[in-house]
C-alpha positions in Angstrom: -12.8 -6.2 -23.8 -10.1 -3.2 -23.2 -10.8 -1.4 -20.1 -10.3 2.1 -20.3 -10.3 3.4 -16.7 -7.0 1.2 -16.1 -5.8 0.8 -19.4 -6.2 -3.4 -18.9 -7.2 -6.1 -20.9 -9.1 -9.3 -19.9 -10.1 -10.9 -23.2 -8.9 -14.3 -21.6 -12.1 -13.9 -19.5 -14.6 -15.9 -21.4 -18.5 -15.2 -20.4 -19.5 -17.3 -17.4 -23.4 -18.1 -16.5 -22.7 -16.1 -13.3 -21.8 -13.0 -13.8 -20.6 -12.6 -10.0 -18.0 -14.9 -10.5 -17.2 -13.9 -13.9 -16.1 -10.2 -12.2 -13.8 -11.9 -9.7 -12.3 -13.7 -12.6 -11.9 -10.3 -14.0 -10.5 -8.8 -11.3 -8.1 -11.5 -11.3 -7.3 -11.2 -14.6 -6.8 -7.7 -14.7 -3.9 -8.2 -11.6 -2.2 -10.5 -13.8 -1.7 -7.0 -16.2 0.6 -5.1 -14.1 3.7 -4.2 -15.6 6.7 -3.3 -14.0 5.7 0.3 -13.3 2.2 -0.5 -12.0 3.6 -2.6 -9.1 4.5 1.0 -7.7 0.8 1.7 -7.5 0.0 -1.8 -6.4 2.2 -1.1 -3.7 -0.3 1.2 -2.3 -1.8 -0.6 0.8 -5.0 2.1 0.9 -6.9 -0.7 -1.3 -8.8 2.1 -2.9 -7.7 1.8 -6.6 -8.4 -1.7 -6.0 -12.1 -1.4 -5.0 -12.3 0.6 -8.4 -10.8 -2.2 -10.2 -13.4 -4.3 -8.6 -16.5 -1.4 -9.1 -15.7 -1.9 -12.8 -15.8 -5.8 -13.4 -18.9 -5.6 -11.4 -20.4 -3.1 -14.0 -18.5 -4.9 -16.6 -21.1 -8.1 -16.0 -24.1 -6.5 -15.6 -24.0 -5.8 -11.8 -25.6 -2.6 -11.2 -24.5 -0.4 -8.7 -26.6 1.8 -6.4 -25.9 4.4 -3.8 -26.6 3.6 -0.2 -27.9 0.8 2.2 -30.7 2.9 3.3 -32.5 1.9 -0.6 -33.6 -0.7 1.9 -34.7 0.8 5.0 -31.5 0.1 7.0 -28.9 2.8 8.2 -24.9 2.3 8.5 -25.7 1.4 12.1 -27.9 -1.1 11.6 -25.7 -2.7 9.0 -22.2 -2.4 11.6 -25.0 -4.2 14.3 -25.7 -6.8 11.8 -22.1 -7.6 10.8 -21.1 -7.9 14.8 -23.7 -10.9 14.8 -22.9 -13.2 12.4 -24.4 -16.3 14.4 -27.6 -14.5 14.2 -29.7 -16.1 10.9 -32.7 -14.2 11.4 -31.2 -10.8 11.4 -29.1 -11.8 7.6 -32.2 -13.6 6.6 -34.5 -10.4 7.0 -31.8 -8.3 5.2 -31.9 -10.4 2.4 -35.7 -10.2 2.4 -35.6 -6.3 2.2 -32.6 -6.4 -0.7 -35.3 -8.8 -2.5 -38.4 -6.6 -1.7 -36.7 -3.7 -3.2 -34.4 -5.1 -5.5 -36.3 -7.7 -7.0 -34.8 -9.9 -9.8 -32.0 -7.0 -10.7 -28.6 -7.4 -9.2 -27.0 -4.6 -7.6 -23.8 -3.7 -5.6 -23.4 -1.1 -2.8 -19.9 0.1 -2.2 -18.6 1.2 1.3 -22.5 -0.4 2.9 -21.6 0.4 6.3 -19.6 3.4 5.7 -15.9 4.6 4.8 -13.5 2.8 7.1 -15.5 0.0 7.9 -16.0 -3.6 6.4 -17.4 -4.5 3.7 -16.3 -2.5 1.1 -19.1 -4.2 -1.1 -22.3 -5.9 -0.7 -23.6 -7.6 -3.7 -26.8 -9.1 -4.3 -27.2 -11.3 -7.0 -29.3 -13.6 -8.1 -31.4 -13.2 -4.7 -28.5 -13.8 -2.2 -26.4 -11.4 -0.5 -22.7 -11.4 -0.8 -19.8 -9.7 1.1 -16.6 -8.7 -0.2 -13.8 -6.8 1.1 -11.0 -5.9 -0.8 -7.3 -6.2 0.2 -4.0 -4.7 -1.0 -0.7 -5.1 0.7 3.2 -5.5 -0.4 3.6 -8.6 1.5 1.7 -12.1 1.6 -0.8 -10.8 4.7 -3.5 -8.9 4.3 -4.4 -5.7 7.2 -7.9 -6.5 8.7 -9.7 -3.8 10.0 -10.4 -3.2 13.9 -13.0 -6.3 13.5 -10.4 -8.7 12.3 -11.2 -11.2 9.5 -15.1 -11.5 9.8 -16.7 -15.0 8.8 -19.6 -13.8 6.3 -16.8 -12.1 4.5 -15.3 -12.8 0.8 -12.2 -11.2 1.0 -10.4 -10.5 -2.6 -6.3 -10.0 -2.0 -2.9 -8.7 -4.0 -0.2 -9.2 -2.8 3.5 -9.6 -3.0 4.6 -13.4 -2.8 8.5 -12.4 -4.1 8.6 -8.8 -2.2 11.9 -8.2 -3.5 11.1 -8.6 -7.3 7.6 -7.4 -6.5 6.1 -10.7 -8.4 2.4 -9.4 -7.8 -0.4 -12.6 -6.9 -3.9 -12.6 -6.5 -6.2 -14.8 -3.9 -9.6 -14.6 -2.5 -11.0 -16.7 0.7 -14.3 -17.1 2.6 -13.6 -15.6 6.1 -14.7 -18.6 7.4 -12.3 -20.9 6.1 -10.3 -19.1 8.7 -12.2 -18.0 11.4 -15.4 -19.5 12.4 -18.1 -17.7 13.5 -18.0 -18.9 17.1 -14.5 -17.7 17.9 -15.2 -14.4 15.9 -17.5 -13.7 18.6 -15.4 -15.1 21.4 -12.9 -12.3 20.1 -15.4 -9.5 19.8 -16.1 -10.3 23.7 -12.6 -10.9 24.6 -12.3 -7.3 23.2 -15.1 -5.8 24.9 -13.8 -7.5 28.3 -10.2 -5.5 27.3 -11.8 -2.5 27.1 -13.6 -3.1 30.4 -10.3 -4.1 32.6 -8.1 -0.9 30.8 -10.9 1.6 32.0 -10.9 -0.1 35.6 -7.1 0.5 35.7 -7.2 3.6 34.4 -9.1 5.1 37.6 -6.1 4.7 39.4 -4.4 7.0 37.2 -6.9 9.8 36.7 -4.3 11.8 34.6 -3.9 9.3 31.9 -6.1 9.7 28.9 -6.2 6.3 26.4 -8.1 6.6 23.2 -5.9 4.0 21.9 -8.6 1.7 19.4 -8.4 -1.8 20.2 -8.4 -4.6 17.2 -9.5 -8.4 17.5 -9.5 -11.9 15.7 -6.7 -10.8 13.2 -3.6 -12.0 15.3 -3.0 -15.6 14.7 -1.1 -16.6 11.9 -4.1 -19.2 10.3 -5.7 -16.0 9.8 -2.5 -13.6 8.8 -1.0 -16.0 6.2 -2.9 -16.3 3.6 -1.1 -16.6 0.2 1.2 -18.1 1.8 -0.9 -21.0 3.3 -0.8 -24.3 2.3 -4.2 -24.6 2.0 -4.7 -21.4 0.2 -5.9 -23.5 -3.3 -8.5 -25.2 -1.5 -9.7 -21.7 0.0 -9.9 -20.2 -3.4 -12.4 -23.7 -4.8 -14.5 -23.2 -1.4 -14.8 -19.4 -3.1 -15.6 -20.6 -6.3 -18.4 -23.2 -4.9 -19.8 -20.6 -2.4 -20.7 -18.4 -5.0 -21.5 -21.2 -8.1 -23.8 -22.5 -4.8 -21.8 -26.4 -5.7 
């Protein structure tokens, strides 16, 4: 199949009985098709083109696009609250129920379900299960996470340069939980809230100072940021495959 939008060829990706996994394989195949000129586009770290590529891969395997999380009765604010509680299985099970109630046996995806500039980039409802995806694009081996850092319930798809001087491109993917546990993620959120309180208290002594800086969390440890060069990289990729295939 030749993708007219990107001019990329993925004839080497055979059909797979699991369409979601096939979409990920197609995305990886597209990455291999970049030419030297394409590496300049690749170096754009906003990830927008990468997200479009994944959209194409999802639709090419029959997973249908839907407009908004509001179709299942949720707002973007509702979803953000759920994302901050990865340990609350009741909330996650209820969301899966709502997807099933609305879409039944139709496989769908929603882009930017929590709104722009907020993870994840996609929520996919496939074969009765929910998967969250975040596309990362970098001109290095390390991803750039959002304010809340590496999320344990998100599958990260990344294109990076494993050899920066030669612009040698590589593609990887991992489960956030392989790098950061749910317990540590929540601890990171709690630490940030304590830091905010401490900053507000400190600033009471300096009434003329106005601080509007955003505080990030869950992204400083090396084991979260050093993914492409990690010794367990291929184990992490295998875990994603098993997670999607249910093995």
